[in-house]
C-alpha positions as CSV (number, residue, x, y, z in Angstrom):
1,M,-3.8,-3.0,18.5
2,T,-5.0,0.3,19.7
3,V,-8.3,2.2,20.0
4,F,-11.5,1.3,18.1
5,A,-11.2,4.4,15.8
6,A,-7.8,3.3,14.6
7,V,-8.9,-0.2,13.9
8,L,-11.9,1.0,11.9
9,D,-9.7,3.6,10.0
10,R,-7.3,0.8,9.0
11,L,-10.2,-1.2,7.5
12,L,-11.5,1.8,5.6
13,R,-8.1,2.3,4.1
14,T,-7.6,-1.3,3.1
15,D,-11.0,-2.6,1.9
16,S,-13.9,-0.3,2.6
17,G,-16.3,-2.0,0.3
18,R,-16.2,-5.5,1.7
19,P,-19.0,-6.8,4.0
20,L,-18.4,-6.4,7.7
21,V,-21.8,-7.1,9.4
22,T,-24.5,-9.3,7.8
23,F,-27.7,-9.8,9.7
24,Y,-30.5,-12.3,9.4
25,D,-33.8,-12.1,11.3
26,E,-35.6,-15.3,10.5
27,A,-38.7,-14.1,12.4
28,T,-39.2,-11.2,9.9
29,G,-37.3,-12.4,6.8
30,E,-34.9,-9.4,7.1
31,R,-31.4,-9.5,5.7
32,V,-29.1,-6.5,6.1
33,E,-25.5,-6.3,5.0
34,L,-23.2,-3.4,6.0
35,S,-19.9,-2.9,4.2
36,V,-17.0,-1.4,6.2
37,A,-17.9,2.0,4.7
38,T,-21.6,1.7,5.5
39,Y,-20.8,0.5,9.0
40,A,-18.4,3.4,9.5
41,N,-21.1,5.9,8.3
42,W,-23.6,4.5,10.8
43,V,-21.0,4.6,13.6
44,A,-20.2,8.2,12.8
45,K,-23.9,9.3,12.8
46,V,-24.7,7.5,16.1
47,S,-21.4,8.8,17.7
48,S,-22.5,12.3,16.8
49,L,-26.0,11.7,18.3
50,L,-24.6,10.3,21.5
51,L,-21.8,12.8,22.1
52,D,-22.8,16.0,20.3
53,E,-26.6,15.9,20.6
54,L,-27.0,14.1,23.9
55,D,-23.9,15.6,25.5
56,L,-22.4,12.3,26.7
57,A,-18.7,12.5,27.4
58,R,-15.6,10.3,27.4
59,G,-15.9,7.9,30.3
60,D,-19.7,7.9,30.5
61,T,-21.6,4.6,30.5
62,L,-23.9,3.5,27.8
63,R,-26.4,0.6,28.2
64,V,-27.0,-1.2,24.9
65,D,-30.2,-2.9,25.7
66,L,-30.8,-4.5,22.3
67,P,-31.2,-8.1,21.0
68,V,-29.1,-9.7,18.3
69,H,-29.4,-7.1,15.6
70,W,-27.2,-5.2,13.1
71,L,-27.6,-2.1,15.1
72,T,-26.0,-3.7,18.2
73,P,-22.4,-3.6,16.7
74,V,-23.1,-0.1,15.4
75,L,-23.9,1.0,19.0
76,L,-20.8,-0.7,20.3
77,G,-18.6,1.1,17.7
78,A,-20.3,4.4,18.4
79,A,-19.6,4.1,22.1
80,W,-16.0,3.2,21.7
81,N,-15.5,5.8,19.0
82,G,-16.3,8.5,21.6
83,G,-14.7,6.8,24.7
84,L,-18.0,5.6,26.2
85,V,-18.1,2.5,28.4
86,V,-20.6,-0.2,27.3
87,S,-22.1,-1.3,30.5
88,D,-24.9,-3.4,31.9
89,T,-25.5,-1.2,34.9
90,D,-29.0,-0.3,35.8
91,T,-28.0,3.3,36.3
92,P,-26.2,4.2,33.0
93,D,-25.6,7.7,31.7
94,A,-27.6,6.8,28.6
95,V,-29.6,3.9,27.3
96,V,-30.4,2.6,23.8
97,T,-33.2,0.1,23.8
98,G,-35.6,-1.7,21.5
99,P,-39.4,-2.1,21.6
100,D,-39.2,-4.7,24.3
101,G,-37.3,-2.4,26.6
102,L,-39.6,0.6,26.4
103,A,-41.6,-0.3,29.5
104,R,-38.4,-1.0,31.4
105,W,-36.8,2.4,30.7
106,D,-39.9,4.5,30.6
107,G,-39.5,7.3,33.1
108,Y,-35.7,6.7,33.6
109,G,-34.2,9.8,35.1
110,G,-30.6,9.0,35.0
111,G,-29.9,10.1,31.5
112,P,-31.2,10.1,27.9
113,V,-33.2,7.1,26.6
114,V,-33.0,6.4,22.9
115,A,-35.2,3.7,21.4
116,T,-35.0,2.0,18.0
117,A,-37.9,0.2,16.3
118,L,-35.5,-2.4,15.0
119,A,-37.2,-2.0,11.7
120,P,-35.5,-2.5,8.3
121,L,-33.1,0.4,7.4
122,G,-33.4,1.8,10.9
123,V,-36.7,3.5,10.3
124,R,-38.8,5.2,13.0
125,F,-41.5,3.8,15.3
126,R,-45.0,3.9,13.8
127,E,-46.6,4.8,17.1
128,P,-45.7,7.7,19.4
129,L,-43.0,6.9,22.0
130,P,-43.3,7.6,25.8
131,A,-42.6,11.2,26.8
132,G,-38.9,11.9,26.9
133,V,-37.8,8.9,24.8
134,L,-36.0,9.7,21.6
135,D,-36.5,7.8,18.4
136,L,-33.2,6.7,16.9
137,G,-34.9,6.4,13.5
138,V,-35.7,10.1,13.7
139,E,-32.7,11.6,15.3
140,V,-29.9,9.7,13.5
141,W,-30.5,10.9,9.9
142,S,-29.7,14.5,10.6
143,Q,-26.3,13.6,12.0
144,P,-23.1,14.1,10.0
145,D,-21.4,11.3,8.0
146,S,-18.1,11.8,9.8
147,F,-17.2,12.2,13.5
148,R,-14.0,12.9,15.5
149,P,-14.4,13.3,19.2
150,W,-12.9,16.5,20.7
151,D,-11.6,14.4,23.6
152,P,-10.6,11.1,22.0
153,P,-10.1,8.0,24.1
154,S,-6.7,6.3,24.7
155,D,-5.7,2.7,24.8
156,E,-6.2,2.6,28.5
157,D,-9.7,4.1,28.6
158,P,-12.3,1.6,29.8
159,A,-14.5,0.3,27.0
160,V,-16.5,-2.6,28.5
161,A,-18.1,-3.2,31.9
162,L,-20.4,-6.2,31.5
163,A,-21.2,-8.8,34.1
164,G,-17.7,-8.6,35.7
165,L,-15.9,-8.3,32.4
166,R,-13.7,-5.2,32.4
167,L,-11.8,-4.3,29.2
168,T,-9.9,-1.2,28.1
169,Q,-9.9,-0.1,24.5
170,A,-6.6,-1.9,23.9
171,Q,-7.8,-5.1,25.7
172,L,-10.8,-5.3,23.4
173,W,-8.6,-6.8,20.7
174,E,-6.3,-8.8,23.1
175,A,-9.4,-10.4,24.7
176,T,-10.3,-12.3,21.5
177,A,-7.3,-14.5,21.7
178,G,-8.3,-18.0,22.6
179,V,-12.0,-17.2,22.6
180,L,-12.7,-17.7,18.9
181,P,-10.9,-19.3,16.0
182,Q,-9.0,-16.7,14.1
183,T,-11.1,-15.8,11.1
184,H,-8.2,-14.3,9.1
185,G,-10.5,-12.6,6.7
186,G,-13.2,-15.3,6.9
187,R,-16.8,-15.2,7.8
188,L,-18.0,-15.9,11.3
189,L,-21.5,-17.1,11.9
190,S,-22.9,-16.1,15.4
191,V,-26.2,-16.3,17.2
192,A,-24.7,-14.6,20.3
193,N,-25.5,-11.0,21.2
194,P,-22.4,-8.8,20.6
195,A,-23.4,-6.6,23.6
196,S,-23.0,-9.5,26.0
197,P,-19.9,-11.0,27.4
198,P,-20.3,-14.3,25.5
199,G,-20.9,-12.5,22.2
200,L,-18.5,-9.6,22.4
201,A,-15.7,-11.4,20.7
202,S,-18.0,-12.5,17.9
203,F,-17.7,-8.9,16.7
204,T,-14.3,-7.7,17.9
205,E,-12.4,-10.7,16.6
206,P,-13.5,-10.3,12.9
207,L,-13.1,-6.6,13.2
208,A,-9.5,-7.0,14.4
209,T,-8.5,-9.6,11.9
210,G,-10.1,-8.4,8.8
211,G,-13.0,-10.8,8.8
212,S,-16.7,-10.3,9.0
213,V,-19.6,-11.5,11.1
214,V,-22.9,-13.0,10.1
215,L,-25.4,-12.4,13.0
216,V,-28.5,-14.6,12.9
217,S,-31.6,-14.3,15.0
218,H,-34.6,-16.7,15.4
219,A,-33.2,-19.4,13.1
220,D,-33.6,-23.1,13.7
221,P,-30.6,-25.5,13.1
222,G,-31.6,-26.4,9.6
223,R,-31.9,-22.7,8.6
224,L,-28.5,-22.0,10.2
225,E,-27.0,-24.6,7.9
226,T,-28.5,-22.9,4.9
227,I,-27.4,-19.5,5.9
228,A,-23.9,-20.8,6.6
229,A,-23.7,-22.3,3.1
230,V,-25.1,-19.2,1.4
231,E,-22.8,-16.8,3.2
232,R,-19.8,-19.0,2.8
233,V,-19.2,-19.1,6.6
234,T,-15.7,-20.3,7.6
235,D,-16.2,-20.4,11.4
236,R,-19.1,-20.5,13.9
237,F,-19.8,-19.2,17.4
238,G,-22.8,-20.1,19.6
239,T,-24.1,-22.8,17.3
240,A,-23.9,-26.6,17.4
241,R,-20.8,-26.7,15.3
242,F,-18.8,-24.4,17.5
243,E,-19.8,-23.4,21.0
244,G,-16.5,-21.8,22.1
245,P,-15.0,-22.2,25.6
246,D,-17.1,-22.1,28.7
């Protein structure tokens, strides 16, 4: 394996129309499905926002302070696309947060703060945001549909710095070995946050092996069973059927 951009390019060449990320929020009834092509389009737009508009640069840290949501793997991909490091530091070079994180990051002076309403289709907040906080639902739509960094990352560039977990771009794909069952093009059901150490492989493993992930939030066990059947899930992570290694 190699850098994130090469992994995504390979998927676009081989099967751009297949589902890559499916998201259920049982608290709102939302279901979103991103094909490989649609995911790549979102990644390009967010990459452009972070690196071209906000002037982040290769090696800078990005805090993805979001819950389980379809935008979470988009943010991960955008970070790795431009060589940013996804980090849980309290002093990142930039932050992307949701409604619950607005109070926490209001007035942060260490770099740009971008907020998302986590509404369907990525739409804007209905109410004004705190001064200095950018609305992803406003800023992202004017960004181009393709993105290539002028200073692209290499295999050895750091990609993850989360709770003691340190991974380079190349290690992102190696680290999935032994953590999850190999999906081999199947469908992985997960309730884990892809921006956390336990949940990271729930996205990188399907991405690397030609599978897809079904992210579920706020579902009880019975509803998880229904979703698993409807989505023809082949493997699970973070649920009663498969918890993964400690």
